[in-house]
N, C-alpha and C positions, 0 to 999 in steps of 0.2 A: 501493500500499498505505499503511495506516495504521494506527500504535497499536500498534507492534511495538516491545517492549521493548527498552531497553538492557541491555545485559552488567551481571551481577548484580556490587554492589559500589562500583560507581564514584561511589556518594551521587546517582542521577538516576534519573527517574521515568521510566515509561513514555511515551513521545513516539512523533511521527509522523517516519515515515523520511524524511528529505529527498528531493526526486523523484527526483534522479540516483542516489541509491543504490536507491530503491525500486524504478527500473525495471530498473537492472540486478538486481536481487535477484530481481524477477518473471519478468525472461526466464530467468533461470537457474533457479529454482522451476519454470516451465514446460517446460524440457529435460529437468528431472527427472521430472515427470509422464508426456511422450512417452516416455522410455526405460523407463519401468514399465511403460508399453502395450506397449512395443516387445519387453521379456523376457514379457509373458504378464500380467499382475497386471489384473485389471477394473476400471480406475480410472475411474469415469463424472464428468461434469462436474458434477454436484452433489456428489461426494465432493471433488471438486478444491475446488471454493468451500470447503466445510467445513474443510479443510485448513487454505485462508487465513484463514478464521475463529477456527481454534484458534490461528494461530499470531500473532494480536495478542495473545492473554494469556499469551503465553512470552515468555522474554528471549531473543533472537535468540543472545547470548553465550555462552547455556546451551546448550551443543552437547547433553549430553544430555537435556534438556527437549524441546530444539526438534526433535530425531530421532523421540520418543516421541510427541510432538503429532501429526506426521506420519503414524507410524505407527498410532496410533490411529484417523486418518481415512482410511486409503487403504490398509491392510492388512486381509483379510477373513476369510485362514485362516492357520493358523502354519505352513501346509508354504511360505506364501509368504516369511515374516520375514526368510529368509537371502538370496532373491535383492532383496528390499528393501533389506537392511543394505549387499548389495556396491552398489548403486546409489547410496545415500544416501552411502558411503564414497566413492564418487568423485566425486560431484557436490559434496560440501560438504567435502571435506577439506581442511585447513589449507593455505592459499596464503602465497606471499611468496617473495623473491629467496633468501633460506636454503636452499629446498628446490629451487632447480634445478640440476640435475647438475654444473655448470660453475660455481655459486655460491661466493662467499667469506666466505657471512654465519657467524655464529654457531652451532656443531655443537651446542651441548648446551643444553639448559629450564633445569637446576639451576644454583645460584648457586656463586660463588666457595669460600664455605664448606663446603657439600654437597660439592664434587669434592676441598678438602683434607680433608675428613672421611673420605670414602670411602678415601685412600689413606693417612691416617694415624691411624686409628684415632679417628676421629670430633675429633681436635686443629684446632681451625679457625686458617686459613691464607691467606696472601693468593697464592691460584695462578692461572692462566690461564686460557683458555676451554676449556680440553680438546683442543686441536691439538696440542700438543706431547707429548701423553703416549706412552709410550712401549707398546709392545705387552703389556709385564707390568704397566705401570700400570692400563691398560684390562684386563685378565685381571682384576685386583685389585678393580676398581670393580664389573666385571661379577659376580663373587663377593660382593662387600659388599652391592649393588644385591638380590640373590636370597638371600641371608642375612637380609636386615633385610624383605624384601617392600616395598621402597620403589619404589612406581609413577612416581614424578618421575625417581627414578635409574633405573631401565630406560629411560624416554625418550629421556634423554640419552646413555645405552650405547648404544642401537639405532642412534640417529641417529651416533653414533661409527663403530659398526661397519658400516653402511650406506655410510658415507662412505670407511672405509678398506678393507675388503675386497670390496664388491658388485661393484668395479668398472662402474660405470654410465657410460655415454658416450653425450652427447647426439645425437638422431637415431639411434641403434642399433636396430635393430628387432628387439630381443630380450625375451619374456616376463619378467616380474614373477618366477614360479617360477624362471628360470636365476640371478637375483640372489640370490633367498633361499638358493638351492642353496647359494652360492658364500660365502656372510654364515655360515652356520650350519657350514659348512663349517671354517672359520678360527676359528669361536667353540669349538667341542670340548664342545659341551652335556651330552653324556653324560659326561666326566670331570669336568666342574663339578656335576653331580647326585650323581657318588662322593665328591666332595670334599665338599660341603655336608654329605652323610651321615656322614661320616667326622668332620667338625667337627662334631656333633651327638652323636655317640658319646662323642666326647673332652670333652665340654661335661658331657652328663647323666649319663657313666660306664655301668653295666651298664643295658641296656633291654630291655623284652618285645620279643616279634616283633611284638604288635600294636603296640608305642610305633612301631618302626622302621619298619612299614609306613605307621603315619600322618606319619611323618618324608617317606617318601618320597612319598606320595600329596600333601603338602603342596607339597614344593619340585617335583615334578612341574607342578603347579598352576601355581607362579611363573615357569616355566621356559615353560612355554606361553603364560603372559600376554606374558612376553617377546618369544616368537614373534611374537605379535599385534603386538606394538608394531614389531618388525622387517618385516613383511609390510607394515603401515600406513606407514611410513616411506619404503619401497621404491614404495607407490603413491603417496604423495604426490607424489615427484621423478618419477615417471613421466607423473602428472597435470601436472606443472608442463612438462614436457618434450614431450609430446606432445597437450595438450590433453584436456578433459574426455571430448567425444565419443568422441572414437580411443579413448581407454582405457574407455568404458563400451562401447563395441561388442569390445573385446578380451575384457574382464571376463563379456559378458554369457551367461549359463548356462539353459538350458530350466528352466521348473519341472516338479516331481516328476512331475506328471500329462502333460507332455509327454515325457520323457525316454524315447527309442527303445527298446523292450525289449532290441532284438537289440545295442546297441551301447554299454549304459549300462556304467557303471564298479562296481567293487566299491560305493563310496561311492554312486553313483547309485539302486544295487540295495536298498540300507537304508533310505534315504529312499522307495524305490516300497513296499517292504515296510511300512513305518510310514503310508504315505499311504492304503493299500489297506484299513485297517480304519475309520476314519469315513466313504470312502466307501461301503464297501458299507451301513454304515447309513444315510445318506444315501440311496442308492438303493433301499435294502428298503421305506422310508418312501414314498417315490416311486412306486414300483409297487404299492403297498398303495392307495395315495390313486389311482392312476390306475384300478383295477380298480374300486374301489369309485364311481368317477365314470365308468364305463363307458358304452359305448352306449347307448342305448334298446336293449329287448327288441322283435321282430316286432310288427307294428301287430294290436291288439285291433277286430276288427271290431265285434263284439257292440256293447260301449261306446263304441266310437264314433258307431254308427247312433244310438244311445239318447241321446249328447249332442248328436247335429246336430238332434235334435226342437225343442229351443232356440232355432232359429236358422232353424226352418221347412225342415229336415230338409236343410241344407247342412251338410256336415263341416266346418264350421269350426276345432275342436279336434280333430286327430285323436291318441287314445288308444293307447297302446302297451302290451305286456305287461312285467311287470318283467323285466329282465333276469337270466339264470342263467348269470354267467359259469364258465366251467370253468378250474383252473387245469392251465397246460400241463405235459405232460412233458417234460423235457429230455434228450438224449441227447447227450454229448460226446465226438466222436472227436478226440483231441491226438496229433498227432506231438511226439515229444520227443528228436529226435534235434539233435546239435549246439547252433547259439546259439537254434532256433527253441522249445526247451526252456524258457527263460524266458518267452516267451512264455506257453506251454502251462501253465506252473507259476501266472502270475498268473492267468489265465482260469479255472484251474481255483479258486484263491483263491476267486475274486468269484464265481463259481456257485452254491460249496457256503456262502458264507457269507448270501446271500440266498434259500437252498435253500426258504426258508419261504414262498416266494413260487410254486413250483410244486410240483405232485403228487407228482413222481417226478423223482429226478436219479440218472442212472448217467452212469459216466465209464468211458470206454477209452483206453487211449493204444498210441501205436506206433511200431516202425521200420520194419523190414521183416516182424516178426511183431507180433500186437496181444494185449492183454491184457486183461479188465474191474476197474478198479482201485476200483470202485464201496466194497466191504468196508472198503479201507482209511480211508474218510471218515467210517465210522458211528460215532458215540458218542466223537469224539474233540474235545476242547477246543481244541489246537494243532493249526491246519492244515498248519503248517509241518511237524509229524510227521508228517502223513499224506502229504505231498508228500516229506518222505525217505522215508518208504516207498516208494515210489511209484517213486521214483529208482531204490532198492537191491534190490527185490523183483521188480517187474514181469516178465514172461516176453515180450520186448518184441522179442529177436533172431531169427530164423529161419534165416538163411544167414551174411552178414557182417556186418550192422549196420548195413548204408546202408539210405537211405528207398528203402521201394518199396509206393509208395500203392497200386497193384492188387492187390497180394497181402494187404496189410493190409485193403483194403476187401474183399476176396474172403472172408477168416477173418472179419472181422462179418457180412457177411450171410447166410453158410453157417451159423454161431451163434446168431447173436442178431435175422437178421432177422426171424422170425417174431413177436418182441417189437416190432417198432416198428409203431403205430397210427396212425389219424385224430388222436388227441391229441398225439402225438410230435413235439417241435419237434429236429430233428437239427443240430447244429453241429460242423462239419469243421473243426478248425484245423491248419492248415500251409501250408508255403511251394509244395505241391505241385512241387518239385524232386525227379524221381522218379529221376533217373541213366540215364535212358535205357530205363527198362523197360516194360512193357505197361499201359496207363492203366486199361484194366477201365471206362472211364468209364459204363458202361450200369449198374453197379451203384448210382450216384448217382444215374441216372432212373429205376431203380425205387423208390428211397426215394422220391425225390420225387412217384411215383404214388402211393404208399402211407401216407406220411407228412402231417403237417398244415403243415409248413415243412421246408425244407431250407437253411440257410446256411454258407457257406464264410467263415471267417476267416483274414487273411492276413495276417503280419506285413511284409512286405516293400512299399516304397513301389510304389504302381501304375504306374508306369514301369519297374519291371523286370519286372512280369508279363510272361508267355509269351514269357522272352527265355534263351536258354541251354537247361537241362534243364527250365523251369519249363513246367508245362501246365495250369496253374490256366485257362484259359480253355475247355479242354475241359472240365473237371468245370463250370465256373461256368453254362456255357448249361445245367446240367441242375438250379440251383440257384434257390430263392426269391429270392436274394440272395448276391453276394459283398463283400465289404468289406474298404478295408484297415484293420487294426487294429493300429497299430507302439506305442501309450500307452494310457496308463491314461484319458486324456481321450476318445478313441475308443472304446475299450471300454464307457464307461460309457456312452455314446450309443448303441450298439448293443445293449446289453442293457436297457435302455429300450423296445426295441422289440420283446424279446420275449414282452411279455404283452399 
């Protein structure tokens, strides 16, 4: 590794890293790239080389510049940034014996003067390193750091708080969330926030409701910053104790497009909703381009014979008629019971967002009864509003509200079967867990005979199919394809095949 700059402010220019340090750094960087790929980021060899080239132009001691140089060359989508940050913080966390869980190094990053100033109203003095602070003095330091917005003092408070309250033990198989909870519980940040607001009120006098809200937002932002410093301190100590690779595996989380619909947390659901809009724009453009470059039309015999005269009657250049592709009609029949509802919701989002690629889109939802909900999506700018109406207003319960695919498909075929034609592609969304009711799979066979295509999309892992009350195999034998669709990536791949 050559020409990596030295830390800023040391009076030296960029210089080559010594070979031993360079080899160790390259090994660490290689592990970082491997972990990014394991998480799911598409990092190619070319981008790896671009990252190495970029690092020649930044100081390795300037952590922010170093981080963003890697991010600019390795991250291609903003949804991947959080995963990149997590891996970066593990692989390039601050190292040293002071972060060892059983170490005896200095605990605070700020100077003696700053420490004394925090305790005695900015009166400088000759204090110690912070390890002898009483709980009351530490609480006062916490208050002063938040009141001032002093990031350096926050780092010191975070280190001292983790050392005192987290109860970390070397080799103990406990996650960072547990240590974070123990530390925050002892700091009582809610009480500190109220004290900060009261101090601002006493200092400024009477304040308007807007001013009070601005104070609260500012102090809450500083508290969030302190919490991030505490998380970082815990992470550094865990890395020092367990090693980089072990911590990277512990903190590894799927990208938004790889999150399982049926097991997503509330935060992951929010990330999924944000990820689906750029996905729909990209997918719509791709489908339009695919149709425009579609397969050639049938052989034009007359033009082929005419062109063959130039080659002595040999049809060297077959001529084809211009293709006249038809936009397909889409009928979506979605199970909205239980955890499968999240999968149906995101599929409806995607299908309606790219509805311009289809001549007609009609949607039906069911549990043990079935109802058409196409009208809920017409003229609606926010699809979330339509999905909310589906959940609140659709008549999908017939008897007891437990899934009955046989009855729901029977209602669909009786009411809407005549509308299915040779241009219709039918998408049935569900896990086919039928609570041991009659399957009525003959209806799916009738659909296949009449429609252009019938597809079954199942959000369960394929290994779960046809176990327990799942009868997806009985339906799948009458479909043109049955697909495991557990996340946005798989859903995107399926929709590309619709046109």
